[in-house]
N, C-alpha and C positions, 0 to 999 in steps of 0.2 A: 110807448114814446122814451123811455129809458134805454129800452133793449134796442131802438134804433138808435140814440145819441149813441152808444159803447160800439152798435157795429160801424158806424160814422167813420169815430176816431180812430177805429181798425185799420179801417181803408184810408186813412188819411196816413197811417203809421205804415203800412204797405207800403205805398205808394212813394212816401219817404227812401224810405228802406232799397225799395227798387229802384229809385234814383241813384240813388249813391253808390249803387252797385255798379250800375250801369256805367257810370261817371267814372267809377276806377276803372272799371275794363275797358272804356273808351281810352283811358291815360297809359295801361299799359300795353296797349294795342299799337296806340300813336308811338312810345318811346320804342315799340319793338321793330316797327315800319320805318322811324326814322333812323335805326342803325342798321339796315337794306341799303344795300349799293343799289343804284338805277340800275344797274346791267342786272344783277340778281332779279328784282324786280319786274323786269322785260321777259326773263327766262321761267318766270315763273307764273307768267300773265293766264290767266283763267281763261277755259275756252278758247285756246288761238293756239295754232297750228305754230310750233317753234323750232326752226331750221339751226344747227349750231354745226361753226365749222370753226377747226382746232388749227393752227401755224404753231409749230411745236420752233421756240426759243433757244432751251437749252437748261441743262440742271447745273446745281450747287449743292453738295452736301443734303443730297436724296429731294432735294427741293425742284419739281420740274417746273419750270415756266414757258409759259405759252401765250398765246394770244386768242382768247374764244369770240369769234365773230356769231354774233345773236340776231336771227332775224323772225322776227312775228309776223307768217306766213299770213295771218288774216288780216292784221291792223295794217299790215306794210311798213313797220318800223324796222330799222336796223342800228347795231351799235355794236362797239366791239371792246372788250374789257380782258384785262391782263388777270391771267388765270396763273392760281401756284397751287400745285397739287403734291402731297407728302402720304408717304407711303410709312406707316411705323416700321420700326427694325423688323421685326416678328411677321411681317408681313400680313397682318389679319384685318387692317382698318387702313383704306387710304381719304384721305381728308383733303378739301380742295377750300378755296376761296377765289370771289371774284371781286375785282376791284375796277371803278371804273376809272372814268380818263380821270375826273378831276382828282380821285384817291391814288390811283397810280403816282399823276404828279407832284402829290403831296410827297409820297414813299419818296419818292426821287428826291425832291427836295428835303429831305428828314437825312436820307442815305448820305447826301451832298454834304451835309450838316456838320454828320458824325467824321465825315472821310477831311475836310477842310478845317473844321475849327476844334471839333472831341477830340480830335487824334493827334492834332498840332496844339494843343492846350497843354499848359504847367500840370503835375501831378496832384492830384487834389491832397489835400491832408487827410481830409475825411472821405467815409462812401458818398460817392456820386454817380447818379442815375439820370437817363435821359430817356423816352419812348416817344412813339407814336403810336395810334389807334386807328384805325380806318371806321367809316361805318358799317363794315360789315364784319367787324369782329378780329381783323386782322392785328397783329401789335410787330410792333422792331421796336428794340433797344439796345443800349448798351450800358453797362455799369462801368466802373471802380474796382476794382480788387487786384490790387497787386501789376496793374496793366488794365486795359480796356477789354474785356468781354462785351460780343456785339453777340443778337439773337435775335430769331424772329419767330412769333407764333402762329402759326396758319388759323386756328383758333385761342383764342385769347384767355377761354375759358375751360381748356384744356390742355394742363402741362405737357401731355405725352406727344402734342404739336411743337414741342419746342425745339428749338435747331440752332445750337450753338456756330459760329462763326470766326475763324482765323482769320486774319489781318487781309491772305489772299483771297479767301472766301469772301471777304465781303467789297471787295473791287470786284470779282466774278459777280456777286449780285450785282451790284452796280450797275457795272455793265448788262450786263442779260436783261434789268430792267428799262436803262435807255434803250437798248435795239427793240423792245418788246414796244417799249413808246411808241415808236417810227413808224407802228402799226396801228396803235389807235387812233 
């Protein structure tokens, strides 16, 4: 009888630990999926035939901007997304990001905020920074350092994907985003 009670307690402990591990993994997976754009989710649909069509919009400071048409031929779903692609200076790696229409709208609004509000604001007395992060881990930002510096980071977690823009680049980037938006 004693042996059976010990086994019962061990099983209950095992099940509790297993449930706790599953809940943790579910939370991590949900957070990871929450950061994925709808375009990336469609593009990586398992067990589906995916067709991709690209329309080039332009390039600024090594960042190629295009519209990617994604079609799931198996489930008859289609959407367009803003794609930004950046190749490292040594041509070793190319990194890209897909922004669905909602993220593209938010990025355009952020860039409008930078050019119409931040650039026209009085000089801050201390360090100041503004940033935007998409669901797909793309980041855009600006900071004050004896003048406004603007950057984008194709992959927020990889500093090698950081691209600095001067004011003309910012205006060109903003224009290319708006051109791309017409095709989303």
